[in-house]
N, C-alpha and C positions, 0 to 999 in steps of 0.2 A: 445306302447300298447297291449297287448291282453289278453284275458281271454273271457270268457264265459256269466260273468252278469255285462253287460255294461248299468248302469239302466241310463232314459232318465230323465235331470234334470227333465220336466215339471215333472212327475210323482212324483217324489221325495219331491219335496218341498224345501223349503229355508231352513229349520231348520236341515235335514234329510240330505240334500247336503252339506252344511258347515260338516257335522259329516264327511258324507264320505270323502270329499276331505280331512280330516283333515286324517282318515285315510291314503290314498292316497300317500299322500305328507310325512305321516310318515314311508311309508315304501320305500320312495324312497329315505327320510334321513340317516333311521336306514341303509338302502343297502352304503352310502356313507358314512357316519361316522362309521363304524366297515370297509372296504373294499375298498374304496376308488370314485373314479367319477366314474370312467368305470363301475362299478358294478350297476350305478342307467340305464342302459339299460335294467335290467331283471325284471324292474317295472311292475306289472300287476297287471289287475284289481281283475282275482281270488286271487293271493296272501294276498289282504289287509284285506278278510276275516275271515284268522287267525285274524289279528288285533281287527277286530270290533265283533269277539265270542268273544276275551279273554277280552275287555271291557264290555263288555255287559252283562257277570258272576262277575262280578269284584264290588266289594265297592265301589261306588261313591269316585271321591278326586284326587285331584290336580296331584298328581303323574302321570296319565296315559295324562297329555293334556302340551304342553311346548311351547311357543312363539315361534317362529323361524322367520331369520332375513331375508331379503326379498329376492323374486329369481325369476328369471324371467321369470318362467314358469309362478308365481301369475301377473305380473305386476309389477316387485319390491318392493311387498309390502308383511308385515310380515302376522304372518297368525298364528291361534293354532293350534297345529299336535296333532298326536300321538304318544306316547313313552313307552319306558316301554319292559318288556319281549314279549309281544304281536307281537308290530313291529320286534323287533329283528329276534321269531320265524317265521315270515314272508318272513322276509330277507333270512333264510335261507335255510325253504321253496325253496323258487328262486332263489333261486341260484343253489340249489341240483339239483335240476327239470329244470333250462336253461343247467345247466353243461351237465346234460342227454342226453335233445332234440339237444344239439350240436353233441358231441357225434355220437347218430344214423345218423343227416346229414352228420355226413366226413364218419360214414361206407357203407351210401347211395351215396355217393359223389352228393351230391345236390350241381347245381348251381356251385359257385364261389370258390366251397368247394373241385371240382374234381381235380382243380391245385393245382403241390406240395405246393407251398409257401404261399398260403393260407392257407392251409390244415392244414401243420404245426403251424400259426400262432394261427388258431383258435382251434387245438388241446391241445395249451398250456393255452390256455383263460380256456378254457371246464374244465382243469385239477385243475385250481387257484382256478372257482368258487368251483369246486367240496369241496378241502381242506376248503376254508372258507369259505364253507357254513357249513359241517361239524364242525370248530369251536365254532360259534355264535351256530348251535344248540347243540355244548355240554355245552355250557356258561348260555343257558337256559334251563340244562338238557332234553333234547330232539336228543335220536340218527338217528343222519341221515341215520346210513347203513339200515333201510328198506326202505328206499325211493331208496336207490341203488339197493338193491335186486329188488324193485320191477321193478326197470327200464332192470336188467338184466333179470327177467324172459319173459318181456315183448317181447323180442328178441327171446328167445327159441320160447314162445308160437304164436308169429307171425309166425315161422320158421316152426312150425307141423301144424298149422289151413287151413283148405281144405272145400271144398265145403259139409254144414252141422253139422261145427264144432258150439257150440251154441256162442254167439256171448256177453255171458257174462262167457264165458273162457276167450275171449282176454279180457274183459272189467276188470279182479279181478286184476291185482297186479295194476291201477288204483285208481282203489276202495280201496288197504290194504294201496297205498300210503296217498291218503287224509285222508283217516278213522285214522289211528298214529297220522296225524299232526287234525285234528279236536278235536279229545278226546284229545293232552296235554294243549289244551287252557285251560282246566278245571282245570290242573293241575296248568298251572299258575295264572289260576285266583283262583288259591286254593279251590274250590268246586268240590273233586274226585266223589263225585257220580253223577256231571253231565259227567262223561270222557264215559259208554256206550253208553248213547242216541247219544252221541255226535258223538262217533264212528261210529254210526247207520247212522245217518244224513252226513256224511263223506264221508262212503264208497257210499251212493249211489250218493254225490256230484260227487266222481270219476266219478261212470256209465255214469252220465248222462254227465260229461264233456268228455267221450270217443265218445260217441254216438252223440255230437250234431257236435262232432272236424267230424269224419268217414264221418256225411249226408254232414255236409259243405262241404268239401276237397272232392266229389267220383267223381266230375264231372272235375274236376280240377288232382285227381290224376291219373284216367283213360285216362285221352291224356297224361299227364307224363308217362304212365305205373309204380307208384308208390305204392307200398301196400297201401289195403285201407280194414279194416274189411268186410265193408258191402259185396264187392267183390269180399273179399277171403272166406265167409264163405257162399255166398248164400242168405245171409238175405235181405230181405223183408224193403224197409223205412216203411211202414207198421208195420212190426217185431218192428222194431230202434220208431218205433212211442210210441207203445203198450210198452214196455220197460221205454222208458223216460218218459211216463206218471203215469209208477207206482212207479218209482222215486221221482217225484213229489209227489206224495202222500204220501210213505215212509219217507219222508224228513219232511214234515208238522207233519205228526203221531208224529217224532222223538223227534221237536223241541219241543211238549208238554212235554215230560218228562223231557223238560232241566228249571233250574231253574235261570233264569236271574235275574239283577238287571234293566234292559233297556233294554226290547227286542227291542224295535225300529226300529230301525236302520237294525238288522241281522232278523228281521222277516221281513222286507220289500226286502233285497234284497234276501232270501233262500225262501221264499215262493212268492210273488209277480211277483220279475224280475226274479227271474229261471223262473219261469211257460212262459213269456214275453221273454225270452233268448227260450226255446223251441218250443214257436211259430214260432219266428224268424228262428229258421233252417229246418224247418220244412215246412215254406211259410206257415203257418197261420196268423190270425189277430196280430198285436204284443202289441195290446194295451183293455185288453176288462174288465178295468173299469170303465165302464161311464151310469151314472145314477143315480138316485137321491140324494146314502145316501151317500154325500160332506159335509163338515164340512167347518168349515171356513178356506180361505185356507191364510190368514192372523197370526191364531194358527192354523193348522191342526190336533194339538191333542187334541181340546176343543172338550165337549160331541154339539154334532145338537141340535140345540134351546134351547132357553132359560136356565137361568140358570147354566150357565160353566162362567168358568172363564173369566174377558177379554183377551183380546188378546195382547199379550207384543205390547212395542212403536216397531217401524222399523226401524233397524239398520239408523246408522247416514251415511249421504252421506258420499263416497269417497272425499278427496279434489282432485281438477282439477288440471294438470299440464301445464304450460305454453310449447309453442311451441317446446322450444329446452329440456327441459326435456322431452315432451313425445316422441321426435322423438328417444332419444338414447331408450330409454326403448323400443320404435319401433323397432329398428334396432338388440335389445337384441331377442325380440320376434321373430324376423326373423331367428335369429340362432338356432329357436329349431324347433319340431317337432307340438311344442302346440297348434299353430295358426291351422293349419291341420286336431291334431287327438284327441286333450283334450277340455281344457274350458282355456279362456287367461282373463284379465282384460284389457279394453282399456285404451292404455298409455294415452291418454287425458281424459277423462270422468270417468274414472273409472269402467266400466257399465260392470259385466260380460258379456262374453260372448262367446254361444259353438265355437269352431271349425269349421273350413268348410266342414271338413265330417261328423260332429257332426248332424245338421241343421237338426231338426226332423218337418215332414211338418205336422205328423197327428197325433198331442198330445193333439188334442183341442177339448176339455171334459173328460179328462183323469180324474180322480179324488184319490188322495191317499186312497184307499179302507181302514177298520181296523181302521184309526187312529181313529175316532172318541172311542174306545177304547183300543187304548194305544196298538194296536196293540199284542195283545195276541192273543194264537191260540187257546186259551178256551173263550166259551162266546161271542165271536163278536156276535152284533146283525147286521153288516149289511149284507148285498147279496152279497155276493163273495167266500163265499166258502172255506176262510181261519179257 
């Protein structure tokens, strides 16, 4: 699993965590359904934003959800997952960009890809992924050529870049690719007026993705002698941080011009969690929303104080498995990376648990900021600069 928006389950709250997992599972299943089991390895946290944005703009309805069967990554339990054109667009974008990334590693001869037999197999996989992504993109009206063109231009720009080259020159291809993908969610949702502000939000998101990747990989790239935007252009970390903060502000402003049906999850991911991603990459605090402006945790979107609607009843306790059934599910989980890198349901108790590398040690006191005002961008009464 990769991506810059990796939300902490403590900050999302139960309702938004369920929605987020529905989109993550929806992307994974869209990849499997259209392209086979192996394609699921390109499932990523940022790709699901395409599905989130599409559904957030669309009129509510059952066509955006379906009940998926048991899966080892969910402790062999069924779940409501996202479906439809948003999930398929996310799958297409993920496949094409993963194909391009693999070709880039092949060109550099990174690691095992320096070995001819491995390189031949990887090149075949990359070619198949690129074609599959193009087919799925075409099926939902999206021309993935814009993504391929961006990747091709990136290679040329990096070749010519040197000391003094503006960082924004280097990030431009990534910005163009994500801008096109974000804008197309407005087409899928039947809201063409949203295309322009979403294109701007996508452009700035692409800038952030490129910058954060450069900052986080700088030491490793230097040790391996690999190309890095900061090292190649001579840009400082302070300059990268300034550009990242400007992008955060621009995304927040762009989202104000988007007409959403339900903005809550999109807002939390693209405003609050994205800001946490920037803080994490630059080594500053990862949880800045601490304070008294916290609504009810039972119903995170209920207004603070008296007069709000009552909290919904808690979800029913999952059934407990017997010893043999639990052991069988545990074996299935052990064959996946979910116990390490994601979340999983305890095979016996059904309790939702974070993977071992996702245990959050500093989330106590985090609040779900702006939930009391329905996570809107305008007129928010809480003190969190949203």
